[in-house]
N, C-alpha and C positions, 0 to 999 in steps of 0.2 A: 469623504476622506481622500485627500490628495496624495500623490506619490511621495511628496516630501513628508507629509504627516505619517505615512506608513513607515518610511525609512527612519524618521526620528523615534517612533515608538519602539522600533526594533533595536535601537541603539541603547543597550544597557551594559552594566558592568561586565567585564570579561571574566569568565570562570574557566580556569585551567582544568581540563579533565581528559583522561585517556579514552573516555566513552564516546566522545563526540569532538568534531573539529570545528574551527571557526569558519563561517561562510565567506567564500571568496570566489570571484570569477577567474582569478589568476591561477593558471595551472601549476606554477611553481609553489603555490601554497598547499598543493596536494601532491606530494611526491609519489612516485610509483611504489605500490605496496610490495612487501616481501612475503606476506602471509603471517608474519609474527605480530603485526599490530592488532589491537583489540578490534578495530573496525573491519579487519579482513581475515581473522584467524580461522573462521569457519568456511570461507569462500574458496572453492577450487579454482584458483587463479588461472591455471593452464587451460582450463576448459572455457575461459572467456575469450580466448583467441586474441584478435587484434583490438578488442573493445577498450583495453587499457592502454593502448599505444597512442602516441600523439601523431596520428596519421589521418588523412582525409578518408572518409568512408563513402563509397560510391554506389552503394545499393539503394533500393527504393522500397517504400512502403506505400501501398495503395490505400488511400483514405476515402471513406464514404461518410457523408454527414447529412443528418436530417435536422434542420434548424427551424424550430417553431417561430412564429412571428414574435419579434422582440429580441431575438438573439442574432448576433452578427459575427462573421468570420472574415479576417483579413490576414495578410502576410506583411511582415516588417523585417528590417535588418537587425543584426545583433545589438547595435547601439541603441536603437529605439526600444528593443525588448528590455534592456537593462533599465532604461528610463521609465518603463511602465511599473517598476517596483517588484516586490516579491523577495523572498529569501534567496540569497545567492547560493550557488552550489556548496554542499557540505562535504563532498569527497571528490576524488579524481574523476570518477565516471560522470558525475554531474557537470564538472568543469569541461570535460572533453565533449559532452553533448552540446553545451553552450558554444564551444569554440568551433565545432565542425558541422553543426547543422547548417545546411545551405540557406535556409530562410527560417523565420520564426512565425508560427501560426498563433494568432491572437483571437480568442473567443471572448466576446463581451456581451454582458446583459446589463442594460442601463438601470439606474435607480428606480425604485417603486414599480418594478415590472414583476408580474407573476405569470410565468409561462403556463399555458393551458395543457401542455404535454411535455414529456422529457425530451431534452436534447439527446440525440443518439449519434454516436460516432463509431465507425467500424474501421479497424486497421488490419490490413491483410498483408502478411509477408509473402513475397514472391520467390524466395530462395535464399540459401545460406552462402552463396558464392562470394558475396560482398557484404560488408557490414553497413549498417544504417545508423545515422545520428538524427535525432529529432528534438526540437525545442518548442514547447508550447506554453503560452501564457493565457490564463483564464482570469478574467476580472468580472466580479459580480457587484453591482452597485448597491447603494444604501437601500435597505428595506426590500430588496428584490427577493423573490422566492423561485428557486431553480432546482430541477432534477436533471442530472447528466449521467448517461449510461455509455460507457466506452467498452467495446469488445475487441480484443486482439486475437487474431487467428493466423494460421498458415505457418510457413517456415521463414525464419529470419535470424540474423545476428544483429540485434537491435539495442541501441543505447539511447535512452530518452531522458529529458529533463522536463518536468511539468511544474510550473509555478502558478499557484492559485491565490488570488487576493480577494478576500470576502470582506466587503466594507460593512460599516456599522449597521447593526440591526437586520442584516440579510440572513436568509436561511438557504443552505445548500445541501443537497444530497448528491454525493458523487459515488457512482458504482462503476468499478473497473473489473472486467472479467478477462483474465489471461487464460485463454483456451488454445494454447499453441500445439503445433505438431511436435512429435517426440524429439526432433532434431534441432529445435529452436533454442537459441541462447538470447535471453532478454535481461537487460539491466535497466532499472527505472528508478528515478529519484523524483518524489512528489513533495514539493515544499508548499505548505499551506499557511497563509497569514489570516488569522481570525480577528475580525474587527470588534469594536466595542458592542457588547450584547448580541453579537452574531452567533448563529448556530450552524455548525458544520458536522455532517454525518458522512464519514468516508467508509465505503464498503470495498474490500479488496478480496477477490476470488481468484485462486490460482489452480489451474489444471494443466497438465501437459508440460512440454518443454524439456530439454536436456538439463539446462541450468536456467533458473529464474531467480534473480536477486533484486528485491525492491527495497527502497529506503524512503520512509515517510517521515517528514519533519514538520513540526507544527510550532508556531509562535503566535503571540497575541499582540494586536495593535491597540489594545485598550482593555479596561476592566469589563467583566461580565460576559466575556466570550466563552462559548461551550464547544468542545470537540468530542466526538464519539468515533472511535475507530473500531470497525468490525471486520474480521477476516475469516475466510474459509479456504482450506487448501487440501489437496489430495495428492500425495507423492507416491508414484509407482516405481517399479524396479529401475534402479540406476539413475533416477532423477534426483536433482538437488534443488530444493525449493527453500529460499531464504528470505524472510521478512524482517526488516529492521525498522524500529520506530523510535523517534526522539521527540518528546513533547517538552517544550521549553516554556515553563510557566514564568513569563517575564512581566506579568501584570497582575494586580490584585483581583480578587473575586472572580477568578477564572476557574474553569472545570475541564476535566478530561476523563473519559472512561474508554478503556480499550479491552476488547474481547476477541481473541483469535482462537479458532478451533481447526484442528487438522487431523487427517487420517493418513496412515502409511501402510503400504502393502508391497511385497516383492523384495527380492534380494537387492541390497544396497540402496534402497529408498532412503533418502536423507532429507529431513526437514529441520530448519533452523528458525527460531524466533528469538529476537533480541528486543526487549522493551526498555528504553531509557527515559526516565522522567527527571527533569531538573527543576527544582523549586527555588527560585532566586530570592534574595533578601527582600526585594520589593513586592514579592508575590504573597502578601498576607491575605488570609481568608480564602485560599484556594482549596479545591477538593479534587483528588485524582485517585484512580484505581486502574490497574492493568491485570489482565488474566490471560493465560495461555493454557489450552488443554490439547493433548495429543492422544489419539487412539491408535494403537499398534495392532494391525489386523493379522500380520503373518510374521514368521521368523525372518531375520536378516535385515531388519530396518533399524534406523537410528534417528532419534529426535533429540535435538539440543534446544533447551529453553532457558533463557537467561533474563529475568526481570531485574531492573536496577532502579533505585531511587537515590537521588542526590538532593538533600534538603538543607537549605541555608537559612531558614527561618522557622521558629517554632510556632508562629502565629498562623496556623492553618486549620481548616475545618476537618481534613482527613486525608490520609495517603496510605495506600496499601497495594499489595500485589499477590498473585497466586499463580502457581504453575504446577502442572501434573502431566505425567506420561504413564499410560497404563494399557493393558490389553482389554478385551471384552470383559464386561462385568459378569462374573460367573453367576451371581445371584439373579441378575436380570435374565440371563440365558436359561437358568434353571426354572425360573418362574414361568417363562414362555413355553419351555419344553414340557413342563408338568401339566400344561393346559392344552397339550396336543399340537402345539406349533412345531413344525419341522425345524431341524438345526439350521438349514439354509434360510428359511423365512425368519427365524429368530435373530440370526446375525444381521440380516437385512434390516429388520425393524430397529435393532439397537443402533445401527449406524445412522439410519434416518432420524431416529430420536436424538442422537448426539448432535446432528447438524440442524435440526428443525428450528430451534429457537433463534439461531443465527439467520437462517434463510428468511424466516417470517418478519424479521426486522426491516427487510428491504422495502416492503410496502409498495412494490411495483409488480403487479400480478404476472405479467409476461416474463419478468426476470426470475421471479420465484419459481415458476413452472420450469423454466430452463435449468435452473440450478438443481432442482429435485431430479430432473431427468438425467443430468450429467452425473450426479452422485450415483444414481442407479447404474449408469453405463460404466463408471469407474469400478464399482463393485463387481460387475460382470467380468471384468478383465482378469480377476484373480480369485478373490474370496468365494464368490458364488460359483465360479467355474470349478474350483476344487471340490465344492460340495455337491455339484450336479451329478 
């Protein structure tokens, strides 16, 4: 699948909507937000600092990468990055990352390659004194099979744009773990192009940070493509964690399934999940479902969950969504307590059970173990500490 073929496949009829903007590298196409726009109404703009300003960011992120045989990394300039294809930025943050990133990192896996082990990338923030802009392009060739694990840690004011192009028949598992220090501010836009009959599973895990706002955008470069979006997040006192998803069914016989689960604890913990699915006129025979569940562990938390469907054809296999926000299930707790389980252990088991089905889908043992341990550590900060 050539860059021209990808670009042509993404060129479909324009659909005017306040739920999403048109892709463009031009900053003028993405005016500075006021907070009243649908794309920004939940985001604490003042807490983003200079990340929304058209200024050069002079900070640094330390990158460590483990590349199995068959994967390559290089750096290019902005013009060459645009020529590599991928969905252009869909908001001001993405356009700013593309404009101000000093160089563009390109990760490539050639066609018909099956990597023996996951690609692992670790990004470490070295401080919040200066902001950082990063632009990365990931290209996976036809019929390749890849697992990629990205871990973000440390302190940073960090704005990044990641464009992923998955060519026909390829299979990609992308796991991103945001495990920031409590003072970090991170905005990320992940734009994924799914090729004909390709399979993409995207796992997004968010812990820590003062403000973390991510935007995942998916489109299809041919029929038969499949996207699965799986998320896990844990918001503590004062933290704002916001996940936005836009799945653009712009080709027939495509599918998407999105499941995000989050827990909140502590005063002014705030979680936002926005799921937008657009089913265009050409997208006959598609199937889509999106689900968001929030578990409120203490008083003083707020969870906003907004699923949206825009359907322009009736010739579909199925489309639906579900959303729920609730406290501990009293029946589950009563059942455990009636069998001699302590209150502390009962709440711990309920939370682990809530997240377990999401964690087990990762299918990378070391990552699953890390996530289970991190959930336990998050519980120890508040819920289990109060019951100790």
